[in-house]
C-alpha atoms as one frame of an Amber mdcrd trajectory, in Angstrom:
protein
  -5.330 -53.604  50.548  -5.773 -50.595  50.933  -8.918 -47.326  51.169  -8.786
 -45.683  48.258  -9.910 -42.494  50.235 -10.211 -40.798  53.112 -12.390 -38.183
  54.881 -11.505 -36.309  57.602 -13.572 -34.383  59.805 -12.361 -30.272  61.249
 -14.852 -27.798  62.724 -14.413 -25.928  58.720 -15.800 -28.969  57.129 -14.834
 -32.385  55.453 -10.821 -32.868  54.583 -10.476 -35.581  52.429  -9.039 -36.982
  49.104  -7.550 -40.203  47.292  -5.033 -42.773  48.894  -2.908 -43.817  46.118
   0.837 -43.827  47.108   2.155 -44.459  43.567   1.158 -41.031  42.839   1.933
 -37.514  43.877   4.757 -36.594  46.196   6.799 -39.577  48.191   6.398 -37.813
  51.056   2.904 -38.184  51.369   0.366 -40.772  50.423  -2.676 -37.715  49.602
  -3.470 -36.813  46.356  -5.949 -34.221  45.137  -7.389 -33.700  48.235 -10.030
 -30.371  49.215 -12.242 -28.747  51.825 -15.801 -29.991  51.492 -17.526 -26.867
  53.417 -20.644 -27.539  54.755 -22.939 -25.226  53.040 -25.358 -22.417  53.102
 -26.446 -20.391  56.157 -27.890 -23.007  57.649 -24.340 -25.109  58.231 -22.868
 -22.846  60.737 -22.791 -25.244  63.023 -20.613 -28.255  62.704 -21.348 -31.601
  61.553 -21.438 -34.006  64.880 -20.859 -36.634  62.228 -20.104 -37.326  58.765
 -19.262 -40.142  56.313 -17.907 -40.568  52.541 -19.074 -42.718  49.911 -17.592
 -43.155  46.726 -19.070 -40.000  45.531 -21.017 -37.882  48.383 -20.244 -36.766
  51.878 -22.955 -37.656  54.676 -23.520 -34.785  57.415 -25.312 -35.185  60.416
 -26.421 -32.596  61.916 -28.379 -31.429  65.891 -31.759 -31.310  63.895 -31.023
 -32.853  59.913 -28.923 -35.029  57.820 -27.031 -33.518  54.536 -25.816 -35.129
  51.980 -23.380 -33.352  49.743 -21.459 -34.592  46.524 -17.346 -34.452  46.648
 -17.073 -33.481  42.926 -19.389 -30.210  42.715 -19.949 -29.799  46.428 -23.807
 -29.112  45.430 -25.947 -30.194  48.098 -27.732 -33.694  47.113 -30.586 -33.943
  50.273 -30.848 -31.824  52.841 -33.185 -33.868  55.928 -34.546 -31.603  58.553
 -36.270 -33.411  61.560 -38.548 -31.784  64.190 -37.453 -33.586  66.899 -40.816
 -35.377  67.395 -38.510 -38.784  68.481 -35.576 -36.345  70.101 -32.986 -34.563
  68.750 -29.687 -35.902  66.257 -27.144 -38.402  68.329 -25.183 -40.191  65.804
 -25.097 -41.355  61.867 -23.804 -45.242  61.669 -22.309 -47.122  58.873 -23.185
 -50.904  58.091 -19.945 -51.887  56.070 -21.795 -55.335  55.172 -24.938 -54.096
  53.623 -23.495 -50.772  53.043 -26.663 -49.287  54.722 -26.211 -45.716  57.077
 -28.335 -45.258  60.585 -29.324 -42.087  61.670 -30.507 -41.938  65.451 -32.034
 -40.089  67.524 -32.811 -40.646  71.513 -36.049 -43.110  71.007 -35.510 -43.610
  66.861 -33.559 -44.945  63.747 -33.859 -43.339  60.506 -32.212 -45.535  57.439
 -30.341 -44.279  54.594 -29.898 -46.921  51.492 -27.645 -46.272  48.732 -29.018
 -47.175  45.484 -27.265 -46.092  42.215 -24.875 -43.868  43.508 -22.934 -43.563
  39.909 -26.073 -42.750  38.145 -25.640 -38.469  37.446 -22.468 -38.861  37.999
 -20.868 -38.440  34.496 -22.618 -35.158  34.182 -20.531 -33.473  37.318 -17.565
 -34.728  34.701 -19.162 -33.514  31.797 -20.075 -30.019  33.224 -15.569 -30.017
  34.006 -15.166 -30.879  31.019 -13.541 -34.261  32.377 -14.994 -35.778  29.573
 -12.967 -39.575  29.602 -13.737 -39.985  33.265 -17.867 -38.400  32.317 -17.749
 -42.023  29.381 -16.417 -44.337  31.826 -18.935 -43.352  34.159 -22.610 -43.291
  31.904 -22.334 -47.117  31.476 -24.615 -47.763  28.718 -26.438 -44.366  28.561
 -26.294 -44.507  24.961 -28.346 -40.759  25.130 -26.189 -39.614  27.371 -22.748
 -41.097  25.438 -23.744 -38.657  22.365 -23.801 -35.854  24.557 -20.620 -36.596
  25.826 -18.813 -37.229  22.569 -20.779 -34.574  21.261 -19.983 -31.363  24.194
 -16.505 -32.769  23.380 -16.300 -32.230  19.755 -17.784 -28.729  19.786 -14.918
 -28.265  22.269 -12.259 -29.845  20.478 -13.543 -27.367  17.357 -13.293 -24.110
  19.771  -9.320 -24.701  20.479  -9.164 -25.478  16.752  -8.336 -29.261  17.264
 -10.700 -30.139  13.695  -9.166 -33.500  12.879  -9.619 -34.816  16.365 -13.169
 -32.681  16.820 -14.114 -34.268  13.347 -13.459 -37.720  14.647 -15.596 -37.438
  17.261 -18.656 -35.697  15.888 -18.747 -38.775  13.695 -19.510 -40.843  16.601
 -22.339 -38.953  16.943 -26.070 -38.700  15.981 -25.505 -34.910  15.213 -27.107
 -34.058  12.610 -25.234 -34.701   9.509 -25.824 -31.277   7.393 -24.963 -29.253
   9.779 -21.661 -30.776  10.815 -20.850 -31.149   7.416 -21.209 -26.820   6.918
 -19.290 -26.486  10.136 -16.161 -28.120   8.347 -17.218 -27.217   5.064 -16.216
 -23.265   6.110 -12.661 -24.139   7.235 -10.039 -23.531   4.650  -7.955 -26.797
   5.119 -10.567 -30.028   4.631  -8.194 -32.528   5.706 -10.748 -32.275   8.916
 -13.933 -32.685   6.794 -12.268 -36.248   4.834 -11.415 -37.045   8.254 -15.530
 -36.423   8.877 -16.713 -37.858   6.106 -14.299 -41.255   5.936 -15.467 -42.134
  10.242 -18.977 -41.326   9.119 -18.469 -43.393   6.339 -17.883 -46.875   8.313
 -20.849 -46.341  10.692 -23.405 -45.740   8.744 -25.892 -49.294   8.140 -25.826
 -51.412   4.199 -28.713 -49.770   3.506 -28.334 -46.498   4.137 -26.890 -46.058
   0.567 -28.324 -43.058  -0.445 -26.153 -41.053   2.021 -23.289 -43.695   1.789
 -22.752 -42.827  -2.217 -22.999 -38.819  -1.391 -20.217 -39.282   0.894 -17.722
 -41.325  -1.437 -18.651 -39.208  -4.269 -17.463 -36.673  -1.662 -14.511 -38.053
  -0.476 -13.878 -38.632  -4.092 -14.149 -35.055  -4.693 -11.966 -33.988  -2.074
  -9.096 -36.161  -2.445  -9.291 -35.031  -6.640  -8.847 -31.528  -5.358  -6.122
 -31.301  -3.590  -4.190 -34.509  -5.823  -4.906 -31.847  -8.233  -3.507 -28.563
  -6.631  -1.231 -30.752  -5.901  -0.214 -31.361  -9.066  -0.803 -28.010 -10.317
   1.808 -26.652  -7.919   4.727 -27.284 -10.028   7.001 -27.686  -6.235   8.750
 -30.629  -7.035  10.755 -30.837  -3.803  11.165 -33.638  -1.634   8.374 -33.435
   0.746   5.221 -32.435  -2.255   6.188 -35.284  -3.835   6.088 -37.475  -0.739
   2.877 -35.980  -0.240   1.383 -36.200  -3.257   2.700 -40.083  -3.746   0.957
 -40.661   0.452  -2.519 -39.006  -0.426  -2.452 -41.073  -3.574  -2.069 -44.053
  -1.757  -4.607 -42.912   0.604  -6.810 -42.594  -1.999  -6.328 -45.772  -3.980
  -7.033 -47.598  -0.824 -10.255 -45.578   0.053 -11.062 -47.206  -3.610 -10.390
 -50.802  -3.008 -12.801 -50.705   0.711 -15.648 -52.912  -0.200 -18.366 -50.915
   1.195 -16.798 -48.094  -1.412 -16.871 -50.824  -3.551 -19.512 -51.593  -4.451
 -20.777 -48.543  -4.271 -18.337 -47.393  -7.036 -19.699 -49.912  -8.840 -22.941
 -49.034  -8.944 -22.514 -45.338  -9.755 -18.624 -46.432 -11.838 -20.420 -43.977
 -14.660 -20.481 -40.516 -12.473 -16.611 -41.768 -10.540 -15.063 -42.414 -14.516
 -16.620 -39.016 -15.388 -14.762 -37.074 -12.349 -11.528 -37.884 -12.483 -11.287
 -37.849 -15.402 -12.750 -34.563 -15.167  -9.725 -33.756 -12.896  -7.645 -35.626
 -15.171  -6.433 -38.478 -13.282  -6.136 -40.696 -16.132  -3.725 -42.875 -12.823
  -6.340 -43.473 -10.825  -9.755 -43.657 -13.514  -7.191 -47.596 -14.583  -6.991
 -48.783 -11.960  -9.894 -48.462 -10.239 -11.100 -49.963 -13.555  -9.184 -53.042
 -12.966 -10.166 -52.637  -8.911 -13.895 -53.156 -10.491 -12.307 -55.790 -13.195
 -13.828 -52.844 -16.194 -11.387 -55.252 -19.107 -12.830 -52.657 -21.549 -12.457
 -49.646 -20.014  -8.910 -50.081 -19.240  -8.867 -52.118 -23.151  -9.561 -48.814
 -24.445  -6.927 -46.848 -22.509  -4.515 -48.572 -24.247  -5.409 -48.262 -27.237
  -5.961 -44.763 -26.782  -1.848 -44.192 -25.505  -1.349 -46.624 -28.803   0.116
 -49.421 -25.595  -1.004 -52.546 -28.103   1.107 -54.771 -26.037  -0.566 -53.846
 -23.093  -3.558 -54.752 -24.535  -2.755 -58.030 -26.116  -1.508 -58.770 -22.544
  -5.027 -58.095 -21.475  -6.927 -59.675 -23.725  -4.733 -62.688 -23.408  -4.986
 -62.990 -19.898  -8.465 -62.024 -19.981  -9.815 -65.276 -22.575 -13.035 -63.441
 -23.611 -13.710 -64.066 -26.933 -16.399 -61.755 -26.811 -13.642 -59.452 -26.324
 -10.622 -60.550 -28.160 -13.230 -60.121 -31.573 -14.628 -56.989 -30.420 -11.245
 -55.125 -30.508  -9.529 -57.440 -33.191 -10.107 -55.109 -36.237  -7.943 -52.450
 -34.286
């Protein structure tokens, strides 16, 4: 066992840093070292003594005790003493109970460390250290939502739209505001990824929004597939992109939540696929939904009679068989 950080009281202030033998230069064990100055004009005198906690420094001056955050050097508290019980003499630390004692010539004052990390996440958030902010926000859902939102906004401003979309999908940000933000982009991958991730987070009872997202995703995929299909680009790269996108789309249709939604709105989805001329996906969807009648009609239109006979034989449905016998 060895200490995780150190503090060294000097005339300009507290020189502190982390102790890590495996990080940094081979000839030192200290990293991220910095000097914490006492503060404002009142602090021209050097502290008489000081201690550091995980995130704060406690400094004893001749007439007051001051707490400073190590992360941003902001003052946390400043307790002045009027000398009623004599001047401040020293500061001691009870390592067992984690209590700090400031004592004068005739009195002792107690400083108890309680939930020191409760506001640390805000400091990390202001510094843009989102992972550390999330690590220290605990089970505060509002804090986590704020951190994810700020990170999504920063990623969006940096042009990392897909990553931004994945973070936005985890937040409680307005669905309309986020989608409008991504709709303005020429590339729709970010919007597609946001909608897919958002779909995973919705409750089963939110049927209206699930339906909206599913139909929207179908439209996005069909627009992209149609563009690739009509581009006339027969290069290996373009064909591979088309196959990958088509498989991604068919995989979406196989998802249980998506399948249940389409089953309740299949005519709308069939019409949408038909308007884009994607008969391949339409037939595949009909097979997924076990919509045998739709599959038979498609094969009849394409004069694939052997396929129709195979389906009728497999289904063993007399009503279906008699319905298509005259054909």
